[in-house]
N, C-alpha and C positions, 0 to 999 in steps of 0.2 A: 626320492631320487632313485631308489632301487625297489625291486619288487620281489616278494616272496610267494607263498602259495595262496590262492584264493581260499578263504575259509567260509563255507556256507553253513549257517546254523539255523535250525528250524525254530518255529515259534517266535518268542520274544527274546531279545538279547540286550545287554548293556552296551552302549556304544559311545558314551561321552555326552549324549544329549538326551538321556532318558530312554526308556524302552519304546521302540517303534515297530510296527508290523512289517514283516518281510513278505515279499512275494515268492513265488515258487522258484525263482532263479537266484534267491539268496540276497536280493537287493532290498534296501529299505527306502520307502517312498515318503517324501514330505512335500506337500504342495503349499505354495504361498503366492499371492498375486495372480497375474494372468497365467492360465494353464497352457502349457505346451504339450503335456503328456496325455496320451490316451488313457482312459481309466482301465484298470484291471483289478481282478480280485486279489485282495491281500489276505494273508493267512496269519493268524495270531492265536493266542490262547484265550480262553474264556475270561471275562472280567474278574471272576473270583480267583482264578489262578494267577492272573497278572498282578493282582494287588494283595494277595495273601502274604502275611509277614514271613520272611525267610527264616528258617531255623538257623541258629548260630552253629557254625562248624565246630567240631570238637577241637580242643587244643592239641596240636601235634606233639608227639613224643620226640625225644632226642633222636631215636632211630628213624622216625619219619623224616626229620629234617636232614639227617645224613643221606637218606635215600633221595630226598628232594635235591640236595646238592649234586649228587651223581646224575640225577635226571637232567639237570641243567647242563652239566658238563657234556652229557651225551649228545646234546644238540650240536656241539662243535664237531663231533665225529660223524653225526648224521649228515651235516653239510658236506663234509669231504666224501662220504660214501655216495651221496647223490651226484656229485661232480665226477667221481671216478666211474660210476655206472654209466653216466652220460657219455664220457669219453670212450668207454669200452663198447657202447652200443647196446647195453642191457635193456634199457627202457624201450627203445625202438623195436628191438627183437621181440620182447614179450608183448608189445602192443600189436605187432604184426601177427605173431603166432602164440597166442595165450595157451598155457598148458605145458610149455616146454619144461622138462626136468632139468636139473642143474647140469647133468652131464651132456644132455642134448644142447643146452644153451652154450656150454663151454665149447662143444664141437663147432657150433655155428660161429662163435666169436673168436675161436683160436686161443682160448684162455685156459689156465690151469683148472681142472675140474674141482679140486678141493677149494681153491680160492673162490671160485665161482659159487660153489654151494654155500660157503660162509657169507659171501656178499648177499645172496638171496635170503638166507635165514636172518641176517641182520636187517635187511630191508623189510622183511616180514615183521620183525620185532618193532620197527618204527611205523608200521601200518602202511607202508608204501606198496607192498606186495601182499597177495592172498594166495592161499594154497588152491590148487586146481588138480585134484587127484594126486598123482605123484609129482606133479609139476607146479608151476607158478604162473600167476597172472597179475596184471596190475590191479591195485586196489581201486575201488570206484572213483572215477573221474581222473585218476592219475595217468591214464592213457592219454588224455587230452593235455594234462599239465606237464607231463614229463616225456611222453612217448611219441607225440605227433607234432613235428615242427610246423605243420600247416594249420594246427588248431589255433583258434582265436585266443586260447588260454594257455598257450605253450610258455612255460616259465622255467624250463630246464636249465637256463643259463643263470638263474637267480643265485643258486649256491656259489657258482664260480665268482660272480661279481662281489658277493659278500666275503669270499676269501681274499679278493683283491682289496676290498675296503679294510679288511683286518690288518693289512700292512701298516695302517696308521697307528694301530695300538702300540707299536714299539716305541712311539714318541709321546704317548699320552702322559706318562708320569712327568716328563719334562715340561710339557705344555701346561699341566695342572700347576706345577710349581712356579712357572714363569708367567702364566696367564697369556701365553702366545697362541697363535693360530697357524694353520696351514690351509689357506683357502682352496676350494675346489679347483680354481684355475691354475694352481701351482702343482697339481699332480701331473704325471707324465702322460705320454701319448697312449701307452698300453692301457692305462686307467681309463682314459677317455673312450677308447675303442670298446672296452668291456662294458662301460656304462651305457654307451649307445646301443650295443647289442642286447643288453638286458632290458632296456626300456622300450624296445621296438614293439613289444606286445601291447603296451598300454593304449596307443591309438586304436589298435585293432579291437581290443576289448570294448572301447567306447563305441566304435563304428558298428560292431556286430551285436552288442548286448544292450547298450543304452540308447543309441540314436534312433532305433526303430520306434521307441516310445516317446520320441520328441518330434512329432510331425511338423511343427512350425520350423524348427531348426533344420530338419531333414529337407523340407521343401526349399528353404533358403539356399542350402548347399546345392541341391539338384538344379535350381534355376540358374546357377552360374555365379555363385558368391565370390567375392574377393576376401580371402582368408589370411589372417595374420597369426602365425604361431610364435608365441612369446617363449623364448628359451628353447629353441628348436633342437639343440643338441646335434646328434648325428643325422637329423633330417627325416626320421621315420614318420613323424606326424604329418609333415608337409607332403611327403610322397604318398602315403597311404590315403590321405584325404583327396589328393589330386587324382589318384588312380581310381578311387571309388566314385568320384564325381568329375567326369571329364570336362565339364563346363566351368569348373572353378579355376581361379588363379590364386596361387599361394605364395606368401612371403614368410620366410622364417628368419628370426633374429636371435642372436646369442652373443654373449660377451666373450666367449672363449674361442679364439681364432682357429685352433685345431678342430674343434667340434664343427665350426662353420665349414672348414675344409672338407671334413667327412660328409657333411650335408651336401655340399656342392658336388662331390664325387658321386654320391648316391643319386642325386637329381640327374646328373649326366648319364649314369649307368641305366637309369630307367627311361631316358629319352624325354625328359620333362622340362628341358631348359626353356621352352617356349611359354610355359605356364607357371614355373616355379623358380624361386631364387632364394638364396640365403645370404644374410648380411651380418657382419660384425657390428652389433649395435645393441644398446640396452633399451629397455622399455621406456626409460625416462628420456631417451634421446629422440623418441618418435616425434616427428613434426608434420605428420600427414593427417590433419584433422578431417573427420568425416569421410574417410577413404574406404574403410573395411566394413563388410557385412557381418563377419564373424571373426572373433579372436579366440584363440585356444591357448591353453598352457597345460602341459602334462608333467606333473611332479616338479614344478619350477617355483611356484609362489613362495614356498618355504625357504628357497635358496636365495631369494632377493634380500639384500641387507635390510635389517629392520628399519633403519632410518630412510630407506629408499622406497619402501613398499607403498606408502600413500601416494607418492609421486608417480610410481609406476602404474598404479590403478587409475589415477587421474589421466595419465597419458594414454592408456588403453581406451578409457572412456571417450576421450577427445577424438581418438583415431577411428572410433566406430561411427557409422552412419546412424541417424535416428532410427530406432527400431532394431538396431544391431544387437548381437548376442556375444557375451564373453563366457566361454566354457572354462571352468576351473576343475581340473582333475588332480587332486593333491591329497596330502595327509593332513589330518587335524589332530592336534594334541588332545588327549583325553581331559575332560573337564570334571570328572568325578574320580574318587579313589577306586570305586568299583570298576569303572572303565579302564583305569590305569592298570588293573590287575587281570583284565579279561581280554583274550584274543577275540577278534582281530584288532580291536582298538589299541591294545597294548603295543602293537608293533609300531605305531606312530611315535610312542615314547622311545622305542628302540631306535627309530630313525634319528630322533634328537640326540640320542647317545652316540651312535656311530658317525654322525655328521657334526658332532659337538665342536671339534677343533677347526671346522671349516668356517665358522662364524655364522652358521645357519641358526635360525630360530623357527621351530615348527609352531605355527599359530593354532589357536583353537578355532572351532567352528564359529563361535561368537565373534572372534577377531576377524575372520574372513568376511562375515556378514557386515561388520562395521566398516571394513575397507571398501566393500562394494557400495555401501550406503553413502559414505563420505565422498566417493567418486561420482555420485549421482546415478548409480546403477541399482536396479531392483532384482533381488534373487527371486526368480519366478519358478524355478524347479530345483529340486535337490534330491539326491539319492545316494546310496553307498554301494560299493562292491568290495567285499572283503575289507581290507584295511584302508581303502581309498574313499575319500569324500568327493562327490561330483556335484558341482553347482552350475547352474546356468543363470547368468545375470543379464538383464535387458536394459538397454539405453532407451529412455522415453522418447 
């Protein structure tokens, strides 16, 4: 549902389904069935390094664990620092003009010099900034992630949406004791707007990073596909696909009426009413058999009620034409203890935690594969980007 920072790790990494080779862009590639992806060189560690037994970590001391506690608490303050810096314009200023000293930055932004210096030093302590002579510059890749709103990987709104999500914690103790829920649909309009804004990067990441390596799907979209976006939210997936591929026609469906209203506004603002629409509708209510060439879902599958998932997958499969594709861009719950304790796969467990009282269940990779199989879909391509699992399933 929400997005944090892309984490690119070199070599091999635990990710809930065993160690898999990464390519140079930080993605993990797994092929099965009919291939849609172009081949590319993968980078991994030598076999002896991959399978050498790991040394047992030393038992932490009491002081180590106290430091660990404060390190965890520091994440709360880092989240607020990132949002405050975004609102002040710190990230964009240092992306445009790397090397600014704290006083120069304060003069540019009209902020207090001492406060600005403390912000920069604290951001440096978290690895967000680097020193540049007497000044500061963005740490590697954080210019794209925090400082350039036009970047495919711009995620500067992620801290803010997590601050909004944190409002739910006030009621967690009561929910735990009563076993009650507060579904996503019962949150207010501000919440819906923040989520829509935070998620608009995900379709762009897919279009810019993943789709070029899926020539079959890319060609289908370029030829004028009819696209169904399941759980369209504020409409960014619908609009970005339609703008990237001018011959497509896109339909977005979502259960939440205000989100559909936001999507309709966005479609109108972009002048796409002739090719795009948004409907208040669940996947299970689809009755358009064999209508769509491509179906997409961005961070939605884990939000479908557990008892409704199989029916939703079956309905999407029926709605696809023979040879159609279902793109799933979502989180998968770690399947090993190692993955549960390792970023970025650990963040899917965090998503289960902060969406706990919404009634959501974040499924594992194995469960996603089973849902596709039961619906008569074959997973033909699979990759990861940071915390996200990306599957392409085909209808025979």
